[in-house]
C-alpha positions, 0 to 999 in steps of 0.5 A: 905879253909885256903890256899885260906884265907891265899893267898886271892885266893877266891873271896874278900869282901868289908868291911868298917872300921871305925878308928881314926886318930891314928890309920890311921896314924899307918897303914900308917907309917907301909906301908911306912916302907916297902917301905923304907927297900926295898920293896913294899908299903904294902896298908892299906888294905893287912896290915888289911887281914894280921892281919885278918889272924893272927888271923884265924892261932892263932885260935881266936873265940868268946868264952869267949869275950864279949869286946875288952879287952877280946879279947886282953887278949885272942890274948896276951894268945896266942901270949905269955903274954910277948910281949911288945906293940908297945908304949914299944917298941919305948920307949925302942928305945929312951931310947937306943938312949939317952944311946948312940946309938953306941952299940960297934959296934953290930947290933940295934934291930932297924935296919932294 
């Protein structure tokens, strides 16, 4: 069954998700970034499905979860607590670019 879920070979169900403007913009930017990196554009639905599959892979369940903060904490515990947030990565990128950006011929962490 896990293979069917991962490969989306089971009959798919429609799910309506309410997101704010910032969340929609993030999904759209992520999808467009895949297009410009030489691949096909990832639609919002595929990105959300990939995130659900990641939760399955991480074996996330509802035990000890009573809020969104509990869910975030559990995901971070499974992935490792030292993962930076996207906002932290953008701040790091901006600082790196301000400090010269040349990287002495080295490929940037943020280069695609």
